[in-house]
N, C-alpha and C positions, 0 to 999 in steps of 0.2 A: 464404725460397725454398722452394718444394715441388716434387717430383718424382713425378709419375705413371705407373708403367710399363704395360704390357700387361695388360690387365684378362682373367684367365682364371678358370674354375669353380676356386678352390681355396681351403681352409679353409671350407669351405661350414657347417662347424658354428660359425663364429663369425662370418661375414662374410655369409650368404646364399646362397639356392640360385640365382639368377639373375645374369647379367652386371649388370644393372642394381643389383640389390642390393649387389652387391658394390663397383661403382663408388661407388654413393652411400656405403658405408664409408671407400673411398680418398679421395674428395672432403671428408671431413671431418677432414684435417689442414688444411684451406685456412683461414686468417682473412683480414679485409680487408687489404688492401694487398698481400698476398703474391702475390709472382711464381710464377706456375704454370707447369712446363714439363711438357708431357704428351705421351707417346711416341704417335705417329699409330699407328692400329689399325683403321682402316675409317670410312668416312663417318660411319655411324650412331653408331658409339660414340664418334668424335672431336666429333659435334655434341653428344652427352648431356652428355660431359664439359667442353665448352666452357660450356655452358648452365650445369651445375651448379657451376663454378669463377666463373662470372661473378655467379651468385646470391650465391655466398658472401662477394663483394667481393674477388675475385682478379683478377689480371693473366693470363689464361691463353695460353699459347703453343704450339702444335703441333708437334713435333719429329720429322722424318721420319726413319726409319731410317738407317744409313750401311752399306757392306757393307765388311768388312775381311776379309782372307785368314787371320789368325791367330785369328779367332773365328768361332764358328760362327753364320750366318745370324741365329738366332733371339736373338742376343746383341747384336745392330746396335743396336735400340733404346735398349739399356741403355746402351751406348758414348755414343749420340747424346745421350741423357739427360745423362750426366755431363759431356759435353763442352760442352754448353749451358749447364748450372749454373757450371761452374769459368769460362767465360768472359765470363757475367754477373757474375760475383761480383769476378771480376779487374777489368771495368772499373768497376762500381761502387765499388769499395773502392781503385782505382787502385793494384791489386797488379799484378805480374808474374806473366804466365802460367807454369805451372809447365815447366822445360828438358825435362823428359821426360814424354811424354805417357802417356798409359793404355796403348797399346802395350808400355811400359816395365814394367807391372804387370798380365800378363793375370790374372784371376780364380780364385783357387784352387778346384779342385771342378767349375768349369764348362767342360766340355769339353776339361780339362789331360791332356795326354798326356804322359805320363813313360816312360821305358826302364828296365827291371829285368829282370838275367838275361838280356838280349838277347830281349827280349818288349817290346813295345810296349803299355802299358795305357792306357786312356781313364778318366778319373774326371769322373763328372758326377753332382752331386748333384739328377737329375731326380727331384720326389717326388709325380707325381700323372699321370694318364692324360694330360693335355695334353703336359705337359713331355717325359713318353717319347715321344710321337707327334713332337715336334720333334726330338728327340735322332735317334731313328730316321731321319726324313727328312734329316737332317744327315749322317748316317753313309751313307746311300743316295747323298746329292750327291756324297760323296767316293768312292764306290764302296768304301767299307769293309765293306758289309754283303754277305752274313751274316758273323756273326761270334759267337763263344762269348759270354757275356756272366754276369758275376757280379753278382747285385743282393741287397738287401738292404730291405725292407721293414717296419723294426722299428716305426714307428711311425703307419702306414698305416691310415686308418680302414676297416674291415672293408667297407664297402659298396664302396670304390674298388678293392679287391684285384684281383679278377676282371677287369676294364679294365685294371688296370695290367699284370698278369700276360700278357694277351693283347698287349698292346705290347713286353712283353720278347720274345715268342715270335716274334715277326715279325722280330728280330734276327736 
């Protein structure tokens, strides 16, 4: 079973500089006969990923994102992928579905809200301009912006710093 989440301009020093180059790298996990769950991400990219998966002998399926209140909108695709894979494996292997769903295990560091010293903190591992923009949009959707931000770009590539800082300044 292979899962391909939303393709974004990320890790360009390794994966390539275009969405298609990055998608080709992600498709590289597929082997003949693999069931491939692909996060829905627009008609053009969905078609590209479907064709690529089929060419590699995979059995692809587009998985639409789901909306849940306890996760930011941009995490709905990841949750949908995880649920599709678990459901498929439970049927294939004749195993019961887990009693507790993903809601019992929100991903740490992904729009994680904690309260310390009477202050609510939002922890998020957004690590590129695209993910910072999605974080900023989610904060706006919840009417939580503007707000103070503490950020660390310890391993950010130099060429992305200006765009990342500009996203943070919009918080």
